[in-house]
N, C-alpha and C positions, 0 to 999 in steps of 0.2 A: 552689086549684091553678092552675098556669099552663097555657098552651096547649102547653107543651113535652112533657107526658106525658098520655096518654089512659088513664083508669082504667076497668076493667070489674070489677064485683063479681058473683061467681057465688053462687047460693043456698047452696052448701055451704061458703062461707067462703074459697074461692079468689079471690085478687085478681090481676088481670092489669094490668100496667103496660106501656104501649107508648111508647117514645120516638117522638115525633111531629114530627120535623123532617126529614122524608124528603127535601126538596129540598136539604138540606145533608148527607145521609147520616148524620143524627142527630148531627152534630158537637157538641162540648161548647162552648157559649158561656155567658156569665154566667147567662142565664135557665135553661139546661139544668142547670147546676150547682145552682142554687137549687132547681129543681123536683125533682131527684133526692134532695137532702137532705131537703126538705120531705116528699116521699112516704115515704122510709124512716123518718123520725122519726114521721110519723103512723101508719104501720103498726106501729111499735115499741110503741105504746101502745094498739093496737086489740085488744081481747080476743076479737073475733068472727072475726078472720082465722085461717085454718087453713094456708094455703100461698100463696106469691107466685110469679108468673111474670113475668120481665122480658124484653121483646123489643124489636126496632126495626122501625118501619114502613118500607116501601119496600125499597130495594136493600141495606140494610146494618143491622147491629146498631148500630155506632157507629164513625165514622171518626176518633175522637180529638179533639184540641183544634182548635177553629175557627181557620182561618188568620188571621183578623183579630186573634186574641189574640196570635199570634206577632209581628204587626206592632206591636201595642201594647207587647209586651215589648221590642222593639228600641228603641222610642221612649223607654220609661221607664228602661231600663238594668237592670243586674243587681241581684238582691236583692229586687226588688219583686214583688208578685203580678202575674199576667199578664192578669187578667180585669177590670181596671178597678174598677168599683163592685160587681161581682158577688161570688159566694160566695168566690172565692179571691183577692180583691183586696187583702187585708191582708198584713202581714208574715208570710212563710211559717213562721217559727220560732215564732210565737205559737200556743199550743194553744187553739183556740176550741171544740172539741168533745171534751172529755175528753182522751184521749191524742193526738188528731188535730188537724190544722188543717182548714180548710173543704174544701180540695181532697182531702185524704185521707178525709174523712168521706163523700165521694161513693161510695167503695168500702167503707169500714169500716162504714157504717151498716147494710149488709145483714147483717153479723154480729150487730148489735144487735137486729134484728128477731127476735122469739123463735120464729119458725116457719121451716120450710125455704123458702129462696129459690132458685128455679131460673132460670138464664139460658138463653134460647133464642137461639142465636147463628148468624147467617147473613151472607153478603156479606163484610163486613170488620169486624174488631175491632182497631183500631190504637191504640197508645199508651194514652191515658186510657180509651178505649173497652174495651180489653182488661182494664185494671185494674178497671173497673166489673164486668165479667163475672167476674173472679177473686174479687171480693168475695162473689159468690153461693155458696151451699152446693154447688150442682150446676150443671154446664154441659153442655147438649146442643147439639152443634155440627154444622152441615152439613158434609159431608166436603170440599166445595170452598171453604169459608170461608177467607179470607186473614187471618192474624193476625200481629201484630208488636209487639215491645217497641221501639217506634219512636223513643223519646226521643233516642237517640244521633244520629239524623239531624239534629236541631236543636241539637246540642251540649248535651244535657241528660241527666239520669238519671230513671228512673221515680220519681215523687214523689207518686203518688196511692195510697199503701200497697202499691205493687207489690213492694217489697223484702220486706215482711212476708208477702204472700200467695203470691208465687212460690216462696219457700223451703219452703212447706208442700206443694207439689205436684210439684216436679221436683228432680232431682239438682242439686247446687250447680254442677257444671261446665256443665250444660245451661243453667241460669239465667244463668251468666256469659257463655256464648257468645251467647245471644240478646240480652243486655243490651249486650254490646260491639259486636255486628255490626248489630243492628236488622233482621236479615233477615226476610223474609216467609215464613211457613210455613203449611201447610194444616191444615184441621180433622182430617184423618187423622193428621198428625204430632202435632197437639195431643193427640190421644188417646194416642198412643204415649208421649209424654213426661210426661203427667199433667195437662196444662192442661184437657183435655176429659174429662168423665165418660163420655160415649158420643157416637157420631156418629149422625145420622139425616137422611134426605133432607128431612124436614119437622120441624125442631127444635121449632117452636111447638106443633104438634099433639102431639108426644111429651111436651113439657114440661107441657102442660095435662093430658094423660092421667095423668102421674105426679102432678101436683098434686092432681087429683081423688081419686086413690088415697090419697094422704097425708091428704087432708081427711076420709077415712073412718076414720082411725085415732084412737085416744084422744088428744085434744089435750093432755092433761096429760103423757102419756108422750112425745109428740112434742116438746113444749117442754123437758121434762127432758133428753131426748136431745141437743137442740141446746145446752143449757147445758153439759152434760158435754163435748161435742165442742169447743165454744169454749174451755173451760178446759184441755183436754188439751195445747194448744200451749204453755202457760206453767206448768202445775202439775207437781210432782214425782209420782213413782209413789205415794208415800204419800198425798199430797193427793188424787190422783185416786181411789184406792181408797176413801178416806173419802167423797169426793163421790158416788161411785156408791152407797154405802150410804145416805147421807142422802137422795138422790133416790128410791131404791127404797123406803125406809121410808115416805116420804111418799105414794108411789103405792099400796102394798099396802093393799087394803081400802077405797080411796077409791071414790066413786060411779062414776067413769068406768072404773076398773080392774075393779070388780065387773061393770059392764055389758059390758066386753070379754069377760070369762069367760062370762057368761050368754049373750051373743049367739053365741059360738062353740059352746057346748053345745047351744043351741036351733037352730043352723044358720040364723041370720037376720042381717040387717044390723044393726049396733049403732045405738043412738040415744044419742049423747053429749051431755052438757050443756057449756056454755061453761066454759073453765078457770077455776079459782078465782082 
């Protein structure tokens, strides 16, 4: 791992990731892009993880793309990646991570992590920083956070999976207005329009509390739930009904499902095994 992200592993399987470039408000430079992808892909294959919390050290969650990257873009010209030799330095139209390019993977990788990912957002979440947060399953945002779909300020469009992620959360006209204007809005407004799950004066504390609660649930059911929710964006009703049945059939009578029932009947905390 690089020095861009600080990892904390809790005993119950909660993993805390903190963007650690506080002097630059955790802005996205090549090393931060690479660190986010590396962290997400490592967690994707980690059977011990139960929930993930992403936050930013210092005054902000993430201020978006590092200014030096815009300077490189101007020097390199249109059509090239803006981060030099970093994660997004290649031709943007080349798919390097499944359906995504490297810049898009910074947000989309959190959908690939098989457990809930919670973003604790404070300070600012601008441009690419907002898109990283939108890739999480849940966003807990401080009410005075400043957020923006800021790409239009630089003559660009959201291209870190924002167009996929925003349409799941807010009405089309709201997404269009924010994309066309780039205006800054608050955490309170983010809650009203659907970009925030809830607001909290201490987003990190609330995110960790939620993550520990999730970590106490059956890991098999949690992972099955995330698979179903991910699929719901692209599957038909018939496909989703069948997928529900397939997941439920696999859960019923499994060791962790039996333990959930037994623990509830015996009024005790469950003791789950690692997911199969």
